[in-house]
VMD Tcl script that draws the C-alpha trace (Angstrom):
set ca {
  {1.78 10.04 -15.13}
  {-0.32 7.54 -17.06}
  {-3.37 5.66 -15.83}
  {-4.44 2.15 -16.72}
  {-7.10 -0.32 -15.61}
  {-7.24 -4.11 -15.74}
  {-10.31 -6.35 -15.41}
  {-9.20 -9.21 -13.18}
  {-11.22 -11.77 -11.21}
  {-14.37 -9.70 -11.65}
  {-12.70 -6.54 -10.31}
  {-11.35 -3.38 -11.90}
  {-7.77 -2.85 -10.74}
  {-6.54 0.69 -11.42}
  {-2.92 1.80 -11.52}
  {-0.71 4.84 -12.07}
  {2.47 4.54 -14.12}
  {5.60 6.69 -14.25}
  {8.61 6.21 -16.49}
  {8.95 4.07 -19.59}
  {11.92 1.85 -18.83}
  {12.02 -1.90 -19.36}
  {12.24 -2.80 -15.67}
  {8.91 -2.44 -13.82}
  {8.69 -1.88 -10.08}
  {5.20 -2.53 -8.71}
  {4.19 -0.34 -5.76}
  {1.53 -1.20 -3.17}
  {0.23 1.58 -0.92}
  {-0.82 1.63 2.71}
  {-4.19 1.25 4.44}
  {-6.74 3.90 3.35}
  {-4.21 5.53 0.98}
  {-4.12 5.07 -2.80}
  {-1.68 4.97 -5.73}
  {-0.98 8.71 -5.36}
  {1.09 7.67 -2.34}
  {3.89 7.03 -4.85}
  {3.49 10.17 -6.98}
  {6.58 11.88 -5.52}
  {8.72 8.80 -6.14}
  {7.29 8.38 -9.64}
  {8.13 11.96 -10.52}
  {11.62 11.47 -9.06}
  {12.06 8.38 -11.24}
  {11.18 10.39 -14.35}
  {13.80 12.98 -13.40}
  {16.54 10.53 -12.45}
  {16.21 7.27 -14.37}
  {15.37 5.89 -17.80}
  {15.74 2.21 -16.94}
  {12.67 1.76 -14.74}
  {8.91 2.03 -14.75}
  {6.99 2.53 -11.49}
  {3.52 0.97 -11.49}
  {1.48 1.94 -8.42}
  {-1.70 -0.07 -7.91}
  {-4.88 1.14 -6.22}
  {-5.75 -1.73 -3.88}
  {-9.37 -2.95 -4.06}
  {-11.63 -0.55 -2.17}
  {-9.15 2.30 -2.63}
  {-8.63 4.99 -5.26}
  {-10.06 4.10 -8.68}
  {-10.19 0.32 -8.14}
  {-13.38 -1.65 -7.56}
  {-14.81 -2.29 -4.13}
  {-15.08 -5.89 -3.02}
  {-18.60 -7.38 -3.23}
  {-20.93 -6.62 -0.32}
  {-20.36 -10.05 1.22}
  {-16.56 -9.75 1.18}
  {-14.47 -7.67 3.57}
  {-10.90 -6.41 3.49}
  {-8.87 -9.09 5.21}
  {-5.15 -9.13 4.50}
  {-5.37 -12.38 2.54}
  {-8.28 -11.19 0.39}
  {-6.12 -8.69 -1.48}
  {-3.68 -11.38 -2.62}
  {-5.52 -13.15 -5.51}
  {-6.17 -10.05 -7.63}
  {-2.64 -8.74 -7.03}
  {-1.16 -12.08 -8.07}
  {-3.39 -12.02 -11.16}
  {-1.95 -8.60 -12.05}
  {1.65 -9.71 -11.53}
  {1.04 -12.75 -13.72}
  {0.54 -10.30 -16.61}
  {4.13 -9.09 -16.26}
  {6.66 -10.46 -18.73}
  {9.13 -11.48 -16.01}
  {9.50 -11.46 -12.21}
  {9.35 -7.92 -10.78}
  {10.44 -5.93 -7.77}
  {7.72 -5.04 -5.26}
  {7.76 -1.78 -3.32}
  {5.27 -1.69 -0.46}
  {4.36 0.89 2.15}
  {2.83 -0.29 5.44}
  {-0.09 -2.59 4.48}
  {1.39 -2.74 0.98}
  {4.68 -3.94 2.45}
  {2.94 -6.81 4.22}
  {1.13 -7.72 1.00}
  {4.42 -7.65 -0.91}
  {6.02 -9.89 1.71}
  {3.16 -12.39 1.46}
  {3.25 -12.47 -2.34}
  {7.02 -12.95 -2.39}
  {6.68 -15.85 0.06}
  {3.72 -17.50 -1.70}
  {4.70 -16.90 -5.34}
  {8.48 -16.51 -5.51}
  {8.31 -17.12 -9.26}
  {6.71 -13.66 -9.67}
  {9.05 -11.60 -7.47}
  {12.72 -10.63 -7.89}
  {12.86 -8.77 -4.59}
  {10.92 -6.58 -2.18}
  {11.46 -3.18 -0.60}
  {9.22 -2.42 2.38}
  {8.65 1.15 3.54}
  {8.11 1.69 7.28}
  {7.06 -1.90 7.80}
  {9.02 -4.97 8.84}
  {7.36 -8.38 8.90}
  {3.69 -9.29 9.26}
  {1.10 -8.21 11.83}
  {0.37 -11.04 14.29}
  {-1.87 -11.79 17.28}
  {-1.60 -14.22 20.19}
  {-4.22 -17.01 20.15}
  {-6.51 -15.39 22.74}
  {-6.54 -12.08 20.87}
  {-7.58 -13.72 17.58}
  {-11.08 -14.56 18.81}
  {-11.51 -11.12 20.38}
  {-10.56 -9.45 17.10}
  {-12.89 -11.66 15.08}
  {-15.88 -11.03 17.34}
  {-15.28 -7.27 17.33}
  {-14.98 -7.25 13.54}
  {-18.08 -9.43 13.10}
  {-20.11 -7.00 15.19}
  {-18.86 -4.09 13.11}
  {-19.51 -5.89 9.82}
  {-23.18 -6.36 10.70}
  {-23.73 -2.66 11.39}
  {-25.07 -0.27 8.72}
  {-22.27 1.10 6.55}
  {-21.17 4.55 7.70}
  {-20.26 6.50 4.59}
  {-18.48 9.83 4.69}
  {-20.77 12.66 3.69}
  {-19.78 14.28 0.38}
  {-17.83 17.54 0.40}
  {-18.99 20.72 -1.30}
  {-15.69 21.19 -3.15}
  {-12.32 19.57 -3.71}
  {-10.79 22.06 -1.27}
  {-13.35 21.04 1.36}
  {-12.57 17.36 0.75}
  {-8.84 18.04 1.14}
  {-9.49 19.93 4.38}
  {-11.65 17.10 5.74}
  {-9.07 14.44 5.00}
  {-6.47 16.60 6.74}
  {-8.65 16.45 9.87}
  {-9.61 12.77 9.89}
  {-6.99 10.98 7.75}
  {-3.45 9.85 8.45}
  {-1.20 12.81 9.32}
  {0.78 13.83 6.24}
  {2.10 17.08 4.80}
  {-0.32 19.42 3.02}
  {0.99 18.54 -0.49}
  {0.80 14.80 0.27}
  {-2.71 15.17 1.68}
  {-3.81 17.02 -1.46}
  {-2.40 14.27 -3.70}
  {-4.08 11.46 -1.77}
  {-7.40 13.31 -1.58}
  {-7.46 14.29 -5.25}
  {-7.18 10.66 -6.29}
  {-9.49 9.52 -3.51}
  {-12.57 11.56 -4.50}
  {-14.84 11.95 -7.52}
  {-17.10 14.83 -8.53}
  {-20.80 14.02 -8.89}
  {-23.10 16.57 -10.53}
  {-22.39 19.94 -12.08}
  {-22.35 23.59 -11.10}
  {-23.83 24.46 -7.72}
  {-25.15 20.90 -7.37}
  {-21.68 19.34 -7.65}
  {-20.48 17.22 -4.72}
  {-17.18 15.52 -4.07}
  {-17.65 11.92 -2.95}
  {-14.94 9.87 -1.25}
  {-14.04 6.77 -3.26}
  {-12.72 4.71 -0.32}
  {-14.99 1.79 0.55}
  {-15.95 2.56 4.18}
  {-15.68 -1.15 4.98}
  {-11.90 -0.84 4.51}
  {-11.80 0.87 7.91}
  {-12.93 -2.34 9.60}
  {-9.59 -3.84 8.68}
  {-8.61 -7.49 8.79}
  {-10.81 -9.67 11.00}
  {-7.85 -11.77 12.05}
  {-4.08 -11.79 12.14}
  {-1.65 -14.67 11.88}
  {-0.02 -16.33 14.84}
  {3.70 -15.67 15.31}
  {4.59 -19.20 14.17}
  {2.50 -18.81 11.01}
  {4.18 -15.52 10.15}
  {7.63 -17.00 10.77}
  {6.81 -19.98 8.54}
  {5.78 -17.64 5.74}
  {8.76 -15.30 5.95}
  {11.06 -18.33 6.11}
  {9.92 -19.10 2.56}
  {11.42 -15.86 1.24}
  {14.31 -16.48 -1.13}
  {14.58 -13.03 -2.74}
  {16.36 -9.91 -1.44}
  {14.35 -7.96 1.15}
  {15.30 -4.35 1.82}
  {13.55 -2.34 4.54}
  {13.58 1.47 4.57}
  {12.15 2.89 7.78}
  {11.17 6.37 8.89}
  {13.30 7.79 11.68}
  {10.05 9.01 13.27}
  {7.95 6.14 11.91}
  {6.29 3.11 13.49}
  {9.44 1.18 14.43}
  {12.19 1.83 16.96}
  {15.79 0.72 16.34}
  {15.56 -1.75 19.25}
  {12.52 -3.49 17.78}
  {14.09 -3.62 14.33}
  {17.30 -5.16 15.64}
  {15.26 -7.87 17.37}
  {13.24 -8.52 14.20}
  {16.42 -8.79 12.13}
  {17.38 -11.82 14.21}
  {14.11 -13.51 13.19}
  {13.56 -12.34 9.60}
  {15.62 -12.76 6.39}
  {16.08 -9.02 5.83}
  {18.94 -8.11 3.52}
  {19.41 -4.44 4.50}
  {17.79 -1.85 6.77}
  {18.01 1.87 5.98}
  {16.72 4.70 8.18}
  {15.21 7.71 6.40}
  {14.30 11.19 7.69}
  {10.59 11.57 8.36}
  {7.60 9.70 9.71}
  {5.34 6.91 8.49}
  {4.75 8.54 5.07}
  {8.37 9.64 4.52}
  {8.26 8.34 0.94}
  {5.78 11.10 0.08}
  {7.46 13.90 1.97}
  {11.21 13.56 2.48}
  {13.83 13.91 -0.29}
  {12.08 11.88 -3.03}
  {14.94 12.23 -5.53}
  {17.46 10.90 -3.03}
  {15.04 8.16 -1.96}
  {14.56 6.99 -5.53}
  {18.34 6.84 -6.03}
  {18.59 4.81 -2.82}
  {15.96 2.44 -4.16}
  {17.91 2.07 -7.40}
  {20.96 1.06 -5.38}
  {18.92 -1.67 -3.68}
  {17.11 -2.94 -6.76}
  {19.09 -5.20 -9.07}
  {18.16 -5.31 -12.73}
}
mol new
graphics top color blue
foreach p $ca { graphics top sphere $p radius 0.5 }
foreach p [lrange $ca 0 end-1] q [lrange $ca 1 end] { graphics top cylinder $p $q radius 0.2 }
display resetview
């Protein structure tokens, strides 16, 4: 694995890279995760393929990337400009691979800037999160109240092992190896010897989430702009049921749907070599 950073729009955007092929696939992780979310797939790529390169980005506020300025929060739309700036550095349109929040971001980018995207693969996410009109104001008021409160930072841990154990208690439920990968990239050591502490890199304001969601008609108008292939791979024990997915397929321009063993983070935990080969079958060079 190689690491790289780009200075874009006043932010540092960090990324992890696997493979050295000529065809890059850009990966966008889920809410409160980081680029290590794709470590298992990146290692599988290096075992199975020489044609591709997997580039996993730490979203702003996550991993080794910059936090947004104090006056800016983590609304869905606010991630888009710096990600587009990164994709504009690519030599040609690329495939986007997105998990959860990252899948929604990939969908938005493909709809807004089709010149940058050859296709998208979304992992345990289909479509965009929406709200009815009356819920929009409720969400905004709740978020505004939370934004004005003092920032609640996680206390540092005494060791990396303690940080891993804490994330296992309070973070998204994943396997022990996956939790260790996410935590290791999501902390930094401050100090030396007995005075050393492990601080969590995640901007605590990320947990406030997006202050608003689109209306159904807005989301439909955006996804109607998609002209590239869209493949969805969903966890059999993930966030979506087959009935919901079949209904969404009537409304969205999804090319294929594949069900995969595992839950919401199946891409970290379940048959990574086979999953990468499945991705290769979906992705056209």
